[in-house]
C-alpha positions in Angstrom: 91.2 107.3 114.9 93.8 104.9 115.5 96.2 106.2 118.5 99.3 104.5 118.7 101.9 105.3 121.4 104.1 102.3 121.1 105.6 101.1 117.8 106.9 97.7 119.7 104.2 95.6 121.7 106.3 92.5 121.6 102.8 90.7 121.2 104.2 88.9 118.1 107.5 87.6 119.0 106.3 84.2 118.9 105.3 84.5 115.1 101.5 85.5 115.5 99.7 89.1 115.2 96.5 90.3 116.0 93.8 90.9 113.1 90.8 93.7 113.0 88.6 91.5 115.3 90.9 90.9 118.0 91.6 86.9 117.2 95.2 86.3 116.9 96.8 84.2 113.6 99.9 83.2 112.6 102.2 86.1 110.4 102.4 83.2 107.3 99.0 83.2 107.3 96.5 83.2 104.1 95.0 86.3 105.7 98.3 88.2 106.7 99.7 87.7 103.3 96.9 89.0 101.6 96.7 92.2 103.3 100.2 92.8 103.8 100.9 92.1 99.9 98.5 95.3 100.0 101.0 97.5 102.3 103.6 96.5 100.2 101.9 97.5 97.7 101.5 101.3 99.2 104.8 101.5 99.7 105.9 101.0 96.0 103.3 103.2 95.5 104.6 105.5 97.9 107.9 105.6 95.8 106.2 105.9 92.5 104.7 109.1 93.6 108.3 110.7 93.9 108.3 110.5 90.0 104.3 111.8 89.8 103.4 115.1 88.6 100.8 117.3 90.4 97.7 115.5 88.5 99.0 111.9 88.5 99.7 112.6 92.6 96.4 113.2 93.2 95.2 110.3 91.8 97.7 107.9 93.6 97.4 109.9 96.6 93.8 109.0 96.3 94.8 104.9 95.7 97.2 104.8 99.1 94.0 105.9 101.2 92.1 103.2 99.3 94.9 100.7 100.3 94.9 101.4 103.7 90.7 100.7 103.6 91.7 97.4 101.5 93.9 96.8 104.5 91.8 97.3 107.2 89.0 95.4 105.2 91.0 92.2 104.7 92.4 92.3 108.4 88.8 91.9 109.4 87.5 88.6 108.5 84.1 87.6 109.7 82.2 89.6 107.6 79.1 88.2 108.3 79.2 89.4 111.7 79.9 92.8 110.9 76.4 94.0 112.0 76.9 92.9 115.4 80.8 95.2 115.7 81.2 97.3 118.1 81.6 99.5 115.2 81.5 99.2 111.6 84.1 97.1 110.1 85.6 99.3 107.6 85.0 97.2 104.1 85.5 98.6 100.6 83.1 99.3 98.7 81.9 99.5 94.8 82.0 102.6 94.7 85.8 102.7 95.0 85.8 99.7 92.5 83.8 102.2 89.7 85.9 105.5 90.8 88.9 103.2 89.3 86.8 102.0 86.2 85.8 105.4 85.4 89.8 107.0 85.7 91.2 103.9 83.4 88.2 104.9 80.9 89.3 108.4 80.6 93.1 107.8 81.0 93.0 105.2 78.0 90.9 107.6 76.1 93.8 109.4 74.7 95.9 106.6 74.2 96.6 105.1 71.1 95.0 100.9 70.6 97.9 98.4 71.7 99.4 96.7 68.7 101.9 94.5 70.9 102.0 93.6 74.5 104.2 96.5 76.4 107.9 95.3 78.4 107.7 97.0 81.8 109.7 100.2 81.8 110.2 103.5 79.7 110.0 107.2 82.0 111.3 106.3 85.5 107.4 106.9 86.7 106.2 104.1 84.5 108.6 101.7 85.2 107.6 102.3 88.9 103.7 101.9 87.8 104.5 98.8 86.4 105.8 96.9 89.4 102.7 98.7 91.3 101.0 96.5 88.8 102.7 93.7 89.1 102.4 94.0 92.8 98.6 94.4 92.9 98.2 91.2 90.5 100.0 89.5 93.7 97.7 91.1 95.9 94.8 89.9 93.6 96.2 86.2 93.6 96.6 86.3 97.4 93.1 87.7 98.4 91.4 85.2 95.9 93.3 82.2 97.6 92.4 83.4 100.9 89.0 83.3 99.5 88.9 79.8 99.0 88.8 79.3 102.9 87.6 82.5 104.3 85.3 85.5 103.9 86.5 88.2 101.9 84.5 91.1 100.6 84.1 90.5 96.8 84.5 94.1 96.2 87.9 93.8 97.6 88.7 91.8 95.4 87.3 93.3 92.1 89.3 96.7 93.6 92.7 95.0 93.9 91.9 93.2 89.8 90.4 96.9 88.6 93.6 98.7 90.3 96.2 96.5 88.2 94.5 97.6 85.0 94.4 101.3 86.3 98.2 100.9 86.9 98.9 99.7 83.3 97.2 102.9 81.9 98.6 104.9 84.3 102.2 103.3 83.4 101.2 104.0 79.3 99.6 107.6 80.4 103.4 108.0 82.0 105.3 106.8 79.1 104.3 109.9 76.7 101.1 108.9 76.4 101.7 105.7 75.3 104.5 107.1 72.8 107.7 105.9 74.6 106.0 102.7 75.6 108.5 99.9 75.4 107.0 97.0 73.2 107.5 94.1 72.9 109.1 92.2 70.0 108.3 88.5 70.0 110.9 85.9 69.0 113.6 89.4 68.2 116.7 87.3 70.6 116.1 84.0 68.8 
């Protein structure tokens, strides 16, 4: 368990920060950008929850907790040294990805097939979930970019990929089961 007695430490005043293994890196590093974007997503999700009913809120709460797991995973670079760590590092697992897939399938089963792309919007909750979807896509891009040069848990990348799909389908559910989706009309304003 984390214990925070003091919120500011002044250790980052020169533009660096500590990773989960104690290594210090620049705050603009690819790893910090990846887990920082995940944190941004979690904050946007907190706003979305203000509009959610009890069922959706329960699912969003679960995802918020997963996003902290994901941040912990991304801030610990040395996956190949996990076995030698003082404590087992927290890593996203395939079961978390599979849970998202199961939930996507369940939500999608009640929706009509799409005949057009959807514009972000509709109900307030759907609009917030679309914002979460796009931040999840950015977090995924950051994690994939990080994986070019450094070790990244493949399940973490899969989780982010599936999560953006989850938000898309959840936004359709929030739009009266897709009935109130805002559809793109190609060339409508030419």
